[in-house]
Each structure stands twice: as structure tokens, then as C-alpha cells.
C-alpha positions as CSV (number, residue, x, y, z in Angstrom):
1,X,5.9,16.1,9.2
2,X,4.6,13.1,6.9
3,X,4.7,13.9,3.3
4,X,2.3,12.3,0.6
5,X,4.7,13.3,-2.3
6,X,7.5,11.0,-1.0
7,X,5.1,8.1,-0.6
8,X,3.4,8.7,-3.8
9,X,6.6,9.1,-5.8
10,X,8.2,5.8,-4.2
11,X,5.0,3.9,-5.2
12,X,5.0,5.4,-8.6
13,X,8.3,3.6,-9.1
14,X,6.6,0.6,-8.9
15,X,3.4,1.4,-11.3
16,X,3.7,1.3,-15.2
17,X,2.2,3.4,-17.7
18,X,-0.8,2.4,-19.5
19,X,-1.0,-1.4,-19.4
20,X,-4.0,-3.6,-20.8
21,X,-3.1,-7.3,-19.6
22,X,-5.7,-9.8,-19.9
23,X,-3.9,-12.0,-17.0
24,X,-3.7,-9.1,-14.6
25,X,-6.9,-9.0,-12.1
26,X,-7.0,-5.1,-12.8
27,X,-7.5,-5.6,-16.3
28,X,-6.9,-2.1,-18.2
29,X,-4.6,0.0,-15.7
30,X,-2.8,3.5,-16.0
31,X,-0.4,4.1,-13.4
32,X,-1.8,1.3,-11.3
33,X,-5.5,2.8,-11.4
34,X,-7.7,-0.5,-12.8
35,X,-10.5,0.5,-15.0
36,X,-12.3,-2.6,-13.5
37,X,-12.2,-1.3,-10.1
38,X,-12.3,2.4,-10.9
39,X,-14.4,2.8,-14.0
40,X,-15.6,6.3,-12.7
41,X,-12.1,8.0,-12.4
42,X,-11.8,11.2,-14.3
43,X,-8.8,10.2,-16.0
44,X,-10.1,7.3,-18.1
45,X,-11.6,10.0,-20.6
46,X,-8.4,11.6,-21.2
47,X,-6.9,8.6,-21.8
48,X,-9.6,7.3,-24.2
49,X,-9.4,10.4,-26.1
50,X,-5.3,10.1,-26.3
51,X,-4.9,6.6,-27.1
52,X,-2.5,5.0,-28.1
53,X,-0.1,7.9,-27.3
54,X,-1.2,9.2,-24.0
55,X,0.7,12.1,-22.6
56,X,1.2,11.6,-19.0
57,X,1.7,15.5,-18.1
58,X,-2.1,15.9,-18.8
59,X,-2.9,12.9,-16.3
60,X,-0.6,13.7,-13.6
61,X,-2.9,15.7,-11.5
62,X,-5.7,13.5,-11.6
63,X,-3.4,10.7,-10.6
64,X,-2.1,12.3,-7.6
65,X,-5.6,13.4,-6.5
66,X,-7.0,9.9,-7.0
67,X,-4.3,8.4,-4.9
68,X,-4.2,11.1,-2.3
69,X,-7.8,10.4,-1.7
70,X,-8.3,6.9,-2.1
71,X,-5.3,5.6,-0.6
72,X,-3.7,8.4,1.7
73,X,-6.4,10.4,3.4
74,X,-8.6,7.1,4.0
75,X,-6.1,5.6,6.2
76,X,-5.0,9.1,7.9
77,X,-1.3,8.7,6.8
78,X,-0.4,12.1,7.6
79,X,-0.7,11.2,11.4
80,X,2.1,8.3,10.9
81,X,5.5,8.2,10.8
82,X,6.9,8.7,7.4
83,X,8.4,5.1,6.6
84,X,4.9,3.1,8.2
85,X,2.8,5.8,6.1
86,X,4.9,4.8,2.8
87,X,4.6,1.4,3.5
88,X,0.7,1.6,4.3
89,X,0.4,3.7,0.9
90,X,2.2,1.6,-1.1
91,X,0.5,-1.8,0.4
92,X,-2.9,-0.1,-0.2
93,X,-2.2,0.9,-3.5
94,X,-1.4,-2.8,-4.5
95,X,-3.7,-4.8,-2.2
96,X,-6.2,-2.5,-0.9
97,X,-6.1,-0.1,2.1
98,X,-8.3,-2.4,4.3
99,X,-5.8,-4.8,3.7
100,X,-2.8,-2.5,4.6
101,X,-4.6,-1.6,7.8
102,X,-5.0,-5.2,8.8
103,X,-1.4,-5.8,8.1
104,X,-0.6,-2.9,10.5
105,X,-3.0,-4.2,13.1
106,X,-1.6,-7.6,13.0
107,X,2.1,-6.5,13.2
108,X,1.1,-4.2,16.2
109,X,-0.3,-7.1,18.1
110,X,2.9,-9.3,17.4
111,X,4.8,-6.6,19.1
112,X,2.4,-5.8,22.3
113,X,4.6,-8.1,24.7
114,X,1.5,-10.4,25.2
115,X,-1.0,-7.8,26.0
116,X,1.4,-5.9,28.5
117,X,1.6,-2.8,26.1
118,X,-1.9,-2.5,24.9
119,X,-4.8,-5.0,24.4
120,X,-4.9,-7.1,21.1
121,X,-6.4,-4.9,18.3
122,X,-9.1,-6.2,16.2
123,X,-7.3,-6.7,12.7
124,X,-10.6,-5.3,10.9
125,X,-8.9,-3.1,8.5
126,X,-10.1,0.0,9.9
127,X,-7.6,2.6,11.5
128,X,-9.4,4.1,14.6
129,X,-8.0,5.5,18.0
130,X,-6.9,2.2,19.4
131,X,-4.8,1.7,16.3
132,X,-3.4,4.9,16.6
133,X,-2.4,4.8,20.4
134,X,-0.9,1.1,19.7
135,X,1.3,2.6,16.8
136,X,2.5,5.3,19.1
137,X,3.5,3.0,22.0
138,X,5.3,0.6,19.5
139,X,7.2,4.2,18.0
140,X,7.8,5.0,21.7
141,X,9.4,1.4,22.4
142,X,11.6,2.0,19.4
143,X,10.1,-0.9,17.5
144,X,9.2,1.1,14.3
145,X,11.8,-0.9,12.0
146,X,10.9,-4.4,13.6
147,X,7.1,-3.1,13.0
148,X,8.1,-2.5,9.4
149,X,9.8,-5.9,8.8
150,X,6.6,-7.8,10.0
151,X,4.5,-5.9,7.8
152,X,6.8,-6.9,4.8
153,X,6.6,-10.3,6.0
154,X,2.6,-10.3,5.8
155,X,2.9,-8.6,2.4
156,X,5.2,-11.1,1.0
157,X,3.1,-13.9,2.7
158,X,0.2,-12.6,0.7
159,X,1.8,-12.6,-2.5
160,X,2.8,-16.3,-2.0
161,X,-0.4,-17.6,-1.0
162,X,-2.0,-15.6,-4.0
163,X,0.5,-17.2,-6.5
164,X,-0.1,-20.7,-5.0
165,X,-3.9,-20.2,-5.8
166,X,-3.3,-18.8,-8.9
167,X,-0.1,-20.0,-10.6
168,X,-0.7,-17.9,-13.7
169,X,0.0,-14.9,-11.5
170,X,3.7,-16.0,-11.0
171,X,4.6,-13.6,-14.0
172,X,4.0,-10.9,-11.5
173,X,6.3,-12.1,-8.7
174,X,9.3,-9.9,-9.5
175,X,7.4,-6.8,-9.5
176,X,5.7,-7.7,-6.3
177,X,8.7,-8.5,-4.5
178,X,10.3,-5.5,-5.4
179,X,7.7,-4.0,-3.1
180,X,8.5,-5.7,-0.3
181,X,11.6,-3.9,1.3
182,X,14.1,-5.3,3.9
183,X,14.9,-2.6,6.6
184,X,18.2,-1.3,6.3
185,X,18.7,-1.2,10.0
186,X,19.5,-3.0,13.0
187,X,16.4,-3.9,15.0
188,X,16.7,-5.4,18.6
């Protein structure tokens, strides 16, 4: 069974507490939740009432609910193997769920043996039955770890491209690349 809390705890290891960095595209954030992009989040009222001494324990359930609904459920991650679900969740939190889904679809296409295993997927960022069927085929082929590697390469390339376009963002490189994980297993 795939466990949301496993993915959540790993991702929260990359997310800080309350931050208001003018150079960050997300602006004011709490545990990775951007006020600019999520002004309606229920936790902002609690944070505003508590500033500057924010009690994380009072916000934990709000944070977990937000992430489960917005980043786990939307891509049906309960139906994924745990390692792939963890990667999809973390990439979705950091780059958007659509981009995470596109990285998965593109990675699956690279492994489809030139269309012999399944027709190329449209990398549209929507997880549907064709994407799930392709994922099951790749898992059955024993290629879960190489799939993870390709997804991480795409993630890393995105960071490099972003920093090339916006050099001021280089200050985040170390944090971003701590999310790009090498597979600790042998791939064929």
C-alpha cells in the first residue's frame, strides 16, 4: 500500500518553516506553501495571528490536508509504487503537479522500446488510464529504478534551465539539487 505520510515526511525534509524571501518566486511561504499562489489556504489566518512566533503544531493538520488534496490525490498517487509516488509528490510540490506528471510521461516514453511496449504517451500532465497502463508495463519490465533516474534527470535539467534564464535563482541550487536523488540500486 502506498503511504502518503512517507512521501509527505520526506518532502517536508526539504521545506522550511515560515520564509518571506523577496527573490523567491513563491514569495511568502510556510512549509513550501506559497501565499502568492495559495492565498486561500486556511493556514494563513493562523500564521498571521501568530507572527512572529509561529506554533508549527497548530498548523500541522492544515499543512497535511493541503498537501494531500493538492499534490497527492490530484495525481492518484495511492495507485503508484511508493518510490514513484514519493518522486511524483516531491516534484509536484516543488514544480507543480502537471510538470511532475509530464516528467513521468516523458520518462515512460523513453522506456517504451520504440513503441513496442506501448504507444507513446502524450505528455500533457494528466494522469489517465494510458499513463497508468504504461507505468504498470514498465514496473513489470523491472525498470522502476531506471524510470526514477530519468525522472530525476528531467527534474535536474529543469533546474539548470531555470537558473540559466534567471541567474538570481542560483542561490536555491543546493536546495533544489538535494531533491534530485540518485537511485541507490543497480539498473540494467
